[in-house]
Every structure is written in C-alpha cells, then in structure tokens.
C-alpha positions as MATLAB code, in Angstrom:
seq = 'MVDPIPWGNLSGEDMETLLAVFICKQRPEANRVRPSSGDNGIDLQVKNGDGTYDVYQVKKFAHTLKTSQKSQIKKSLKSLNDYIRETGYKVANWYLVLPLDPTPQNLKWFKEITKELPYNCDWVGLPNIQAWATDMPEVYDYFLGNGIREVERLVHTFIEAARVDDLHDDKALLSKLHSICDMLENRDPNYAYTVNIASKFDEHSYFITRPNLVFSFLEKRPDGSSITVDVIAKYKEATSFAKITFPVQFVPQNQEQREQLESFKKYGTSLADFPVRLADTGNIPFLKDTLPDAQIQSCRAFILPQNEGNDLELILASPSASVSLKQVERTHGIEGGAQWTGEDESECLRVQLIFDGDATTTVKMNFTIKNIVGKPVDKVKDAITVCQELSQGSEFNLHSPDGEAFLSIDNLPTNNLPDFAQLQEIAQLYSDLQRRSSSEILFPEFKEIRDFDIQNDIIALALLEHKNAYIFHKWDGLSFTLNPGMSIRKVSFPSCIHGVSRLNAYVGRRKVFLGYYQWYANVSGCKTISEKTGEYRLLPMDGVNGVVAKKIVTATAKVRKYESQVFFGDVIDFSHITLIPLDESDHRDGK';
ca = [
      81.008  138.751  125.315;
      81.394  141.987  123.318;
      78.273  142.730  121.288;
      78.374  143.647  118.489;
      81.654  141.968  117.527;
      84.151  144.549  116.212;
      84.836  142.713  112.966;
      86.882  145.541  111.530;
      89.309  145.411  114.475;
      89.958  141.674  114.421;
      93.077  140.210  112.868;
      92.582  138.346  109.630;
      93.425  135.028  111.293;
      90.987  135.539  114.198;
      88.201  136.625  111.879;
      88.628  133.697  109.493;
      88.740  131.275  112.441;
      85.447  132.598  113.853;
      83.707  132.482  110.489;
      84.973  128.980  109.728;
      83.852  127.650  113.132;
      80.411  129.246  112.690;
      80.076  127.382  109.377;
      81.370  124.095  110.813;
      78.934  124.193  113.718;
      76.054  124.626  111.290;
      77.397  121.958  108.966;
      79.348  119.485  111.167;
      80.581  117.398  108.209;
      82.476  120.323  106.673;
      86.130  119.733  105.749;
      88.742  122.434  106.090;
      91.197  122.708  103.188;
      94.654  123.774  104.331;
      96.403  126.389  102.207;
      99.643  124.401  102.584;
      98.193  121.690  100.351;
      96.781  124.204   97.856;
      93.205  125.159   98.670;
      92.098  125.514   95.017;
      89.815  128.385   95.986;
      88.222  126.318   98.765;
      88.363  127.113  102.489;
      85.628  124.711  103.589;
      83.729  122.072  101.661;
      80.692  119.944  102.481;
      79.925  116.841  100.454;
      76.257  116.423   99.570;
      74.396  113.155   99.229;
      74.517  113.297   95.425;
      78.325  113.573   95.351;
      78.403  117.329   94.720;
      80.016  119.846   97.071;
      79.014  123.078   98.744;
      82.094  125.299   98.835;
      82.753  128.141  101.288;
      85.332  130.829  100.540;
      85.998  132.871  103.695;
      87.380  136.404  103.404;
      88.333  138.820  106.206;
      87.165  141.957  104.385;
      84.981  144.042  106.740;
      84.944  147.351  104.857;
      83.934  148.486  101.375;
      85.669  146.273   98.842;
      88.759  147.697   97.225;
      90.002  146.755   93.787;
      92.733  144.541   95.274;
      90.205  142.699   97.432;
      87.916  142.121   94.472;
      90.924  140.710   92.640;
      91.538  138.272   95.506;
      87.929  137.075   95.347;
      88.114  136.648   91.563;
      91.417  134.797   91.945;
      89.866  132.353   94.438;
      86.929  131.789   92.097;
      89.270  131.203   89.154;
      91.284  128.687   91.198;
      88.095  126.803   91.964;
      87.000  126.719   88.332;
      90.452  125.593   87.205;
      90.293  122.800   89.758;
      86.822  121.799   88.513;
      88.089  121.545   84.920;
      91.175  119.573   85.923;
      89.555  117.038   88.249;
      85.823  116.871   87.522;
      85.098  118.208   91.024;
      81.334  118.906   91.154;
      80.076  122.051   92.881;
      76.429  122.652   93.785;
      76.822  125.924   95.713;
      79.605  128.458   96.209;
      79.368  130.806   99.194;
      81.467  133.939   99.621;
      81.535  134.528  103.384;
      82.716  137.887  104.717;
      81.550  140.340  107.464;
      80.402  142.957  104.999;
      76.909  144.082  104.050;
      77.134  144.395  100.249;
      76.303  147.645   98.535;
      74.199  147.643   95.356;
      77.451  148.104   93.424;
      78.956  145.107   95.253;
      75.982  142.929   94.353;
      76.100  144.043   90.729;
      79.816  143.198   90.546;
      79.239  139.839   92.283;
      76.439  138.936   89.890;
      78.622  139.856   86.933;
      81.542  137.580   87.923;
      79.277  134.603   88.710;
      76.539  134.784   86.055;
      78.187  132.294   83.661;
      78.954  129.675   86.302;
      77.042  126.356   86.262;
      76.507  126.355   90.033;
      74.674  128.595   92.481;
      76.658  131.482   94.034;
      75.658  133.462   97.147;
      77.128  136.361   99.118;
      76.918  135.505  102.828;
      77.431  138.889  104.469;
      77.274  140.721  107.782;
      73.578  140.138  108.617;
      74.049  136.358  108.343;
      77.252  136.460  110.380;
      75.697  138.604  113.120;
      72.863  136.065  113.336;
      75.430  133.274  113.719;
      77.215  135.192  116.486;
      73.911  135.704  118.313;
      72.993  132.021  118.053;
      76.505  130.818  118.994;
      77.982  133.321  121.505;
      80.247  130.621  122.922;
      82.358  130.669  119.727;
      83.606  134.251  120.141;
      83.892  133.807  123.918;
      86.025  130.666  123.552;
      88.469  131.905  120.922;
      88.717  135.612  121.796;
      87.188  135.930  125.249;
      87.376  134.080  128.549;
      85.680  130.894  127.360;
      88.725  128.639  127.144;
      89.717  129.461  130.743;
      86.162  128.796  131.891;
      86.278  125.386  130.194;
      89.532  124.596  132.003;
      87.955  125.651  135.333;
      84.954  123.390  134.782;
      87.224  120.455  133.913;
      89.093  121.000  137.183;
      85.747  121.132  139.021;
      84.766  117.845  137.406;
      87.956  116.121  138.576;
      87.496  117.383  142.130;
      83.893  116.148  142.192;
      84.895  112.718  140.894;
      87.455  112.342  143.687;
      85.152  113.079  146.627;
      85.323  109.940  148.753;
      82.323  110.586  150.996;
      79.813  110.820  148.164;
      78.738  107.173  147.930;
      75.417  107.748  146.199;
      76.188  107.007  142.550;
      72.980  108.679  141.385;
      73.857  111.893  143.204;
      77.422  111.779  141.888;
      76.289  111.110  138.336;
      73.785  113.956  138.549;
      76.514  116.329  139.717;
      78.919  115.217  136.984;
      76.201  115.518  134.332;
      75.524  119.042  135.534;
      79.193  119.956  135.094;
      79.276  118.316  131.649;
      76.202  120.317  130.631;
      77.984  123.524  131.643;
      81.052  122.395  129.714;
      78.997  121.787  126.589;
      77.429  125.233  126.838;
      80.806  126.961  127.149;
      82.850  124.788  124.773;
      81.872  125.267  121.106;
      84.158  122.464  119.969;
      83.634  119.435  122.205;
      80.809  117.610  123.952;
      81.315  115.591  127.135;
      79.677  112.294  128.064;
      80.136  110.787  131.533;
      79.462  107.266  132.788;
      80.030  105.414  136.075;
      80.964  101.744  135.687;
      80.726   99.135  138.414;
      83.895   97.413  139.550;
      82.282   94.219  138.229;
      81.889   95.646  134.739;
      84.366   93.660  132.633;
      83.669   95.431  129.357;
      86.262   97.651  127.757;
      86.452  101.073  129.330;
      86.823  102.748  125.968;
      84.411  102.330  123.075;
      85.483  103.827  119.759;
      82.811  105.610  117.739;
      82.518  108.483  115.257;
      83.887  111.857  116.435;
      85.386  110.447  119.658;
      88.550  112.470  120.317;
      89.679  110.839  123.542;
      88.364  109.140  126.678;
      89.476  109.782  130.247;
      89.049  107.241  133.051;
      89.269  107.917  136.778;
      89.449  104.899  139.100;
      87.580  105.339  142.396;
      88.630  103.868  145.767;
      85.768  101.328  145.714;
      86.971   99.861  142.395;
      84.347  101.524  140.245;
      85.382  103.942  137.542;
      84.256  107.189  135.974;
      84.719  107.531  132.227;
      84.477  110.797  130.331;
      84.260  110.704  126.534;
      85.221  113.883  124.706;
      83.292  114.106  121.427;
      84.002  116.538  118.599;
      80.905  118.635  117.874;
      82.030  119.048  114.289;
      84.484  117.225  112.059;
      87.198  119.908  112.103;
      87.089  120.562  115.869;
      90.627  119.296  116.420;
      91.831  121.642  113.687;
      90.539  124.808  115.357;
      90.832  123.713  119.001;
      93.961  121.584  118.973;
      94.770  119.073  121.677;
      98.531  118.604  121.330;
     101.064  116.725  123.417;
     104.477  115.120  122.812;
     104.700  111.340  122.609;
     107.558  108.919  122.142;
     106.870  105.915  119.919;
     108.134  102.672  121.432;
     107.930   99.854  118.828;
     108.227   96.396  120.365;
     108.890   94.240  117.284;
     109.815   94.368  113.595;
     106.204   94.658  112.427;
     105.666   97.718  114.615;
     108.938   99.234  113.416;
     107.754   98.875  109.808;
     104.381  100.409  110.691;
     106.158  103.357  112.304;
     108.360  103.871  109.239;
     105.275  103.887  107.012;
     103.582  106.388  109.320;
     106.571  108.722  109.267;
     107.126  108.446  105.527;
     103.567  108.311  104.181;
     101.268  109.340  107.047;
      99.526  105.947  107.254;
      97.578  104.957  110.360;
      98.836  103.307  113.540;
      96.619  101.013  115.591;
      97.161  100.039  119.232;
     100.736  101.294  119.059;
     102.869  101.549  122.238;
     103.875  105.127  123.133;
     105.145  107.063  126.128;
     103.279  110.235  127.057;
     105.835  112.793  128.203;
     103.777  115.939  128.876;
     100.075  116.166  129.726;
      99.958  119.937  130.163;
      97.700  120.528  127.141;
      95.346  117.574  127.601;
      92.025  118.282  129.358;
      91.447  116.081  132.425;
      94.948  114.547  132.325;
      96.735  117.765  133.239;
      94.637  117.920  136.427;
      95.207  114.284  137.366;
      98.937  114.123  136.512;
     100.324  117.494  137.647;
     103.859  116.180  137.818;
     103.756  115.318  134.082;
     105.149  111.881  134.845;
     105.871  109.673  131.863;
     102.977  107.351  131.126;
     102.933  104.157  129.073;
     100.009  104.257  126.650;
      98.596  102.669  123.519;
      97.914  105.035  120.635;
      95.469  104.798  117.750;
      96.466  107.307  115.063;
      93.985  107.527  112.216;
      94.958  108.875  108.791;
      94.150  112.541  108.286;
      92.850  113.073  104.771;
      94.415  116.090  103.107;
      93.172  118.180  100.228;
      90.076  117.482   98.153;
      88.844  114.024   97.266;
      90.625  112.620   94.231;
      88.747  110.224   91.951;
      90.675  108.012   89.525;
      89.778  105.473   86.829;
      91.853  102.274   86.698;
      91.485  100.586   83.306;
      92.852   97.227   82.135;
      92.290   95.778   78.633;
      88.864   94.278   79.423;
      87.464   96.325   82.302;
      87.707   99.546   84.245;
      86.766  100.648   87.754;
      86.167  104.047   89.292;
      88.169  104.511   92.490;
      86.839  106.825   95.206;
      89.320  108.264   97.678;
      89.466  106.569  101.086;
      92.726  108.046  102.381;
      95.110  110.699  101.165;
      97.989  111.431  103.509;
     101.480  112.917  103.670;
     104.251  111.772  105.968;
     106.674  113.952  107.901;
     109.541  112.558  105.798;
     108.165  113.778  102.469;
     106.325  110.753  101.123;
     102.621  110.443  100.469;
     100.019  107.795   99.835;
      96.562  107.690   98.282;
      94.114  104.851   98.829;
      90.916  104.380   96.865;
      88.139  101.802   96.633;
      85.757  100.859   93.863;
      81.971  101.093   94.153;
      81.687   97.565   95.564;
      84.319   98.335   98.235;
      86.020   95.086   97.191;
      88.981   96.461   95.253;
      91.407   98.627   97.215;
      94.258  100.361   95.414;
      97.109  102.134   97.191;
      99.423  104.554   95.406;
     102.710  105.268   97.189;
     104.825  108.304   96.377;
     108.306  108.344   97.910;
     108.877  112.041   97.329;
     112.030  111.565   95.276;
     112.978  113.313   92.038;
     111.631  110.545   89.771;
     107.949  111.372   90.459;
     107.093  107.698   89.976;
     104.345  106.009   91.929;
     104.258  102.482   93.323;
     100.924  100.691   93.295;
      99.539   97.935   95.506;
      96.111   96.377   95.042;
      93.995   93.877   96.955;
      90.597   92.264   96.464;
      88.501   91.452   99.528;
      84.999   91.181  100.981;
      83.319   90.059   97.762;
      81.032   87.535   99.486;
      77.454   88.780   99.597;
      78.067   91.558   97.053;
      76.096   91.816   93.773;
      78.090   89.992   91.100;
      77.762   92.837   88.604;
      79.494   95.184   91.036;
      82.451   92.903   91.780;
      83.038   91.457   88.294;
      84.979   94.421   86.939;
      87.089   94.654   90.102;
      88.035   90.973   89.816;
      88.741   91.301   86.076;
      91.052   94.264   86.640;
      92.931   92.330   89.344;
      93.265   89.291   87.091;
      94.701   91.302   84.217;
      97.019   93.323   86.454;
      98.325   90.133   88.060;
      99.136   88.814   84.568;
     101.183   91.913   83.733;
      98.651   93.337   81.283;
      98.925   96.956   80.258;
      96.729   99.387   82.166;
      96.241  103.081   82.645;
      95.262  105.309   85.523;
      93.499  108.534   84.678;
      91.115  111.160   86.012;
      87.392  111.020   85.104;
      87.993  113.519   82.281;
      90.648  111.272   80.716;
      93.805  113.059   81.862;
      96.612  110.564   82.513;
      97.870  110.251   86.067;
     101.516  109.896   87.090;
     103.405  106.946   85.629;
     103.285  103.797   87.731;
     106.480  101.978   88.649;
     107.081   98.736   90.540;
     103.697   97.109   90.026;
     103.716   94.121   92.388;
     104.190   90.829   90.571;
     105.207   88.442   93.343;
     103.004   86.686   95.885;
      99.809   87.669   94.088;
      96.920   85.180   94.129;
      95.744   83.621   90.882;
      92.594   85.519   90.001;
      91.944   83.503   86.812;
      89.429   81.034   88.238;
      87.776   83.729   90.335;
      87.440   85.931   87.259;
      85.863   83.121   85.215;
      83.314   82.437   87.962;
      82.501   86.133   88.330;
      81.989   86.446   84.565;
      79.702   83.401   84.539;
      77.569   84.740   87.392;
      77.423   88.170   85.764;
      76.235   86.674   82.459;
      73.534   84.769   84.339;
      72.541   87.943   86.189;
      71.722   89.676   82.904;
      69.181   86.933   82.205;
      67.629   86.767   85.666;
      65.274   89.128   87.474;
      66.651   87.967   90.828;
      69.752   89.666   92.196;
      72.705   87.269   92.288;
      75.132   87.739   95.177;
      78.638   86.307   95.214;
      78.614   83.146   97.393;
      81.066   81.794   99.930;
      84.019   80.198   98.132;
      83.571   76.905   99.973;
      80.005   76.700   98.643;
      81.052   76.875   94.971;
      81.069   73.292   93.612;
      82.486   72.147   90.277;
      79.246   70.286   89.523;
      77.226   73.492   89.992;
      79.602   75.469   87.797;
      79.150   72.936   84.969;
      75.375   73.116   85.408;
      75.501   76.931   85.266;
      77.612   76.867   82.091;
      74.986   74.654   80.415;
      72.170   76.913   81.685;
      73.901   79.960   80.227;
      74.425   78.202   76.883;
      70.705   77.390   76.720;
      69.785   81.017   77.398;
      72.250   82.316   74.815;
      70.983   79.931   72.089;
      67.251   79.725   72.703;
      66.455   78.519   69.189;
      68.952   75.672   69.132;
      69.509   72.420   70.992;
      72.367   72.125   73.428;
      73.969   68.667   73.614;
      76.104   67.354   76.433;
      77.126   64.028   77.897;
      74.989   62.523   80.615;
      75.326   59.476   82.848;
      71.732   58.338   83.100;
      68.656   59.126   85.151;
      67.477   57.735   88.485;
      63.713   57.739   89.116;
      60.929   56.178   91.154;
      57.917   54.601   89.402;
      54.452   55.710   90.396;
      52.476   52.969   92.213;
      50.723   50.566   89.872;
      53.149   51.103   86.986;
      55.689   48.643   85.641;
      58.952   49.272   83.839;
      58.482   45.936   82.038;
      55.989   47.621   79.690;
      58.819   49.697   78.251;
      61.016   48.295   75.487;
      64.682   49.257   75.157;
      66.511   50.925   73.553;
      64.175   53.878   73.884;
      64.084   57.652   74.062;
      62.979   59.555   77.133;
      61.968   63.193   77.172;
      60.347   65.756   79.434;
      60.310   69.310   80.745;
      62.342   70.590   83.673;
      62.934   73.865   85.458;
      66.135   75.615   84.421;
      68.002   76.572   87.569;
      71.406   78.069   88.189;
      73.175   77.178   91.421;
      75.138   80.012   93.021;
      76.615   78.547   96.159;
      73.679   77.298   98.201;
      71.206   79.482   96.360;
      69.039   78.256   93.489;
      68.187   80.841   90.810;
      65.191   80.079   88.563;
      65.784   80.942   84.885;
      62.827   79.357   83.058;
      62.012   75.937   81.541;
      63.690   73.625   79.058;
      62.672   70.535   77.113;
      65.091   67.619   77.040;
      65.640   64.348   75.113;
      67.945   61.417   75.794;
      68.322   57.912   74.346;
      68.571   55.065   76.861;
      69.993   51.595   76.323;
      68.317   49.869   79.239;
      67.188   50.055   82.820;
      68.945   49.016   86.026;
      66.859   47.994   89.027;
      67.909   49.667   92.249;
      65.021   48.385   94.405;
      61.813   46.714   93.159;
      60.309   47.152   96.609;
      60.576   50.940   96.515;
      60.234   51.205   92.742;
      63.665   52.782   92.296;
      65.372   52.383   88.901;
      68.125   53.947   86.861;
      67.976   54.481   83.110;
      71.300   53.924   81.350;
      72.622   56.095   78.488;
      73.420   54.739   75.048;
      76.970   54.545   73.791;
      78.462   56.635   71.025;
      77.073   59.733   69.348;
      73.577   59.142   70.676;
      74.759   58.885   74.269;
      73.990   62.536   74.945;
      71.132   64.619   76.271;
      69.639   67.359   74.080;
      68.124   70.462   75.718;
      66.258   73.488   74.430;
      64.527   76.458   76.062;
      60.703   76.393   75.919;
      58.132   79.042   76.759;
      56.520   78.643   80.161;
      52.946   77.712   79.230;
      50.303   75.953   81.301;
      51.001   72.734   79.372;
      54.726   72.977   80.036;
      54.152   73.480   83.748;
      51.694   70.556   83.795;
      54.281   68.094   82.509;
      57.175   69.431   84.570;
      59.269   66.623   86.155;
      57.451   63.823   84.294;
      59.300   61.332   82.090;
      57.930   60.245   78.696;
      59.086   57.265   76.631;
      59.252   57.015   72.849;
      61.307   55.721   69.951;
      65.050   56.229   69.737;
      65.976   59.529   68.110;
      68.809   60.140   65.699;
      70.175   63.365   67.132;
      71.702   64.324   63.810;
      68.160   64.863   62.441;
      66.352   65.967   65.581;
      62.915   67.559   65.311;
      60.671   68.984   68.018;
      58.364   66.330   69.459;
      55.314   67.938   71.127;
      54.304   66.877   74.581;
      51.155   64.806   74.343;
      49.395   62.513   76.746;
      49.480   59.757   74.117;
      53.246   59.667   74.494;
      53.038   59.199   78.254;
      53.566   55.511   78.874;
      55.178   55.453   82.286;
      56.168   58.291   84.561;
      57.882   59.343   87.674;
];
C-alpha cells in the first residue's frame, strides 16, 4: 500500500469511492444515494434511532478551495435544505467529507454558510481521512492496489483445499478453511466469509437466508458431505461498491411466474424462488473456479427490491381517519415504471402506489389489511377505518407530512375487496373500551369474537359513557344455586332482585375488568332446575318491567363485600326508579 495516499493525484471517482467506503465501514447501515435518482445534496445517509438522519456529502477537493468549489458545496447544501422543506426529511448531522485540511479562512467560510441551519454541521477533513486509511488499509489496497487479485487468489486456494480427497479429518479441514477465510476477511473490505461442513446425513437446507447474506456457495465432497461458504456483506452498500454481476436468463414456468416477471421488469418488484439459467460465472467468486467452462446452470433466484432514493413518508386520510405511511419499498423497473410501498405504524395496513411511467402521471393504488391479531387496538383502528371508507368509495387524499398534495390517484380498486364494515365497528368498540381501561387491549383472533360478547361489550361501554344514569336492556332471567340451609319458598313473587357485579369486557378469550355496577331486575317467578343441588332459575316479568337496569358504582369495601350476591325486595316501577342502598336487612336469600 502507498502511504500516504496521494489524494491530489486520484481521479474524482476513485477518491469518492474510497471516502464513501471508509464511511460505510464505520457506519454499516449507511445508504448510498445515486445521483441518477437525484441525490438532493446527499451522498450517504444513516438513519438514527429517533428517525433523524446523519447526512454525508463527499467531495473530491484535495487542494485549497476555489470559488467554483465553494459554490458546489453551497449548491449541495441548498439542495439538501430544499429537500428538507419539501418532504419533512429530518437531519441531525451534516458532514462535509473531503481530503483537505481546512485553513482558518475555510473554517470561517464554512461556519458562515451553516450558522443558521437547525442541525449540526462538521467539516471532516484530511486528518480524519488519514486516520481512516491507517485503520482500514485494505480499502485502498482492494480498490486501487493489488487487493482484489489477492482475494481472487485466496478464493482459488479455498476451492483447492476443499477438493483434497486425502484429508479425511474434518477438524483439520475446517481449521484450514477457517484460516483461509480469516485471510480473506483481512484482505476484502467488502465481504466476510463463513464456512461450515455438513454431514451427508444433515437433511436441513443448505442455504439459510439472513441479513446481509449476498450468496452461498456449496461444494459437494466425494463422501457425500458438503462444504458451504456464506458470503456476507460487511456493510449495507457493499454490493454497490464491489459489484458481483453475472448474466441470467429468466425461465418462467407458469402464468403466475410470467406475471411476476412482468412486474419485476416494469416496476422493479421482488422475485422469490424464480427459475433462471446462469450463463456466465466469470465474475462470481467461488463459482468461476468450480465451473471454468461457464456451462449453463439451472438455478433458483431470489431478487429482493432495491430501495432507491430517500425514504418517502405519506399521510393517507379518509373522512374519519388518517394514517402515516412509512416507506417499505421504492423501486424502478427497467421498462420505466415504478412502485412505492408503505406501511402504517401497526404494520397492518400496506399501501402500494404504482406508476406506469406514461404521460398521464397518474398513480394506481392497492391496499391490504393484514396481521392485526395481537396488535394494540388503538394502533389498528385507524388503519381499519381507512380501509373501510376506501372500500366504500369515500373521498380521500394522499399528502406529505407538511400537507403538500401527492400525485392524483387513478383506478382505486373497487372489486373483490372484503367488507371492512363489521371489522371497523368491532375495532371502534375495542378502541372505545381501551380509553376506559388501564389494561392494554389486543385485537383477538377472529374466530374468538362471539356475538354474545360483542353485545356484552356494547352494554359495558354504554355504562361507562353514562355513569350517572341507568342503562336498561332486555334479559332472559338468572340461574343460581341456593346456599345450603336456605329455601326459595320464603320468597314471594313477583319480586325484585338486585346486586353488584364486576363489569367485564370480553375481547376474544380475554376478560378485561372495567369496574363494578349495580343492577335491578323484576322477576315473575322461579323455575326449579334441581332441588337436590339447589339449582333454580328466576324468570323475567313481561312488558315494560321485563328489563334489567344497570348503573356504575364506585368500588368501595361494601360494594366488594356484596359482589355476586342476590338480594330480594319489592317490585320496582322502572319509570320511577331510585337508588336502593345495599343493606343486610334486604338480604333474604342469596347465592
């Protein structure tokens, strides 16, 4: 490696590549913004945990700044600030990265152009970059030295070692392969290498997908065992700076796969387990050593969507609700179309915007609701409400967080949509109950939602909304068991029964405690179920008095004492009802 690096002699492209890779290796989650999509004054961005971004602007200037170069820096900064105003993009730190030790005049100028900005700005100059180069010598060696050829040599050495037939000691072989992988990792700034030997009796999948896995290579051994090498990206943009390219031919086998391929070509959407033919392995590590004749191979491809540009956040608003949609995918197809997919906070509502790339600039929208079971009801209610109103053809708007209208939507799907009406009513009910409960209410399994429980929850909500009034509803009687030594014959009918019960909501299989209520009901008589076990059923009266009256009461020691007991008294005219206090003198028979 040449030390020090002659920054002033490097081409602009080489210099910007080195600086960008240095940054990416320090901050592996950094995203590169391609100029082709409009970089908005951003070369690299890193999303922080609070939703803000650290932005890196890389410049190739290695000598004293000229007026034109200062203008370029100011232009990049203006582009960033324009983008912030237009989209609500939140910046925490802005770093100007260039191999130049600033003069006092440079620092004064830099401070002047950044002093009014609401985010921190730093000049990352030559001393920082020289420290990076010292800590990461493999970066310069790989891109501008002999490093890439050394990586290729080590890969070839690995293949030769894996094919040695007389080395039957798996531990010795694995140790040798690990040693080669360690050397590869030291020389390759972009990829890490993990090796594993699997027994011939191992029936698990050879390939295990996981974050940052670029590809896996498998070598079958004569004894039936196999050696697997996983190539892992050391940083998110590794495949951007150290490309692994090869031609493939897509071979769809049915109509569904043909439609998936058309969507991939037009909009850049993903392909999963798709049949392809691999025509040339010359640029693929490991494969080019094992298939020197570049024979055509039948393969299955998994092509994940490559997000382009900066994250776009949108607000989807219907008449009664709105949801904030965070970007999940944003892709462009090779045929000119594009698609954007976003999800709400609950990850239950997914909205896809499809742009065909024609002159009309209209956007088609698809939306789905899924995975609401087990989610807090307050987080899914708005998503369900929006879906319900969209499915009914209600007016809506799509805008950025600052209120700017998005492109007009055309062809909103109206056919084959589920009826969200009942789902929306249930979600609203659970959400209203949540506001009156200290326990978190999660959306239950649909099969666990019973009509009887829904009616109970509606009554519970009415009681909570009208705490100072009685709630009346029909009832069909009360089954109970007499305490030993008591007799129902001591009670005369018609009569009034009353008591205190716990107010519970039933959300699927879960019971949610909401307080206590006092209740009254007139009974016309008593039906014996079993004298032996003391089981009876009290029968409701007919007409206007054949209802039960309920009212919320404060949870006192007395209320809790009489919980679940039944008291008998005189028939009450519900049109002139007054509060009857609980008193032991009223307790004639109980349960």
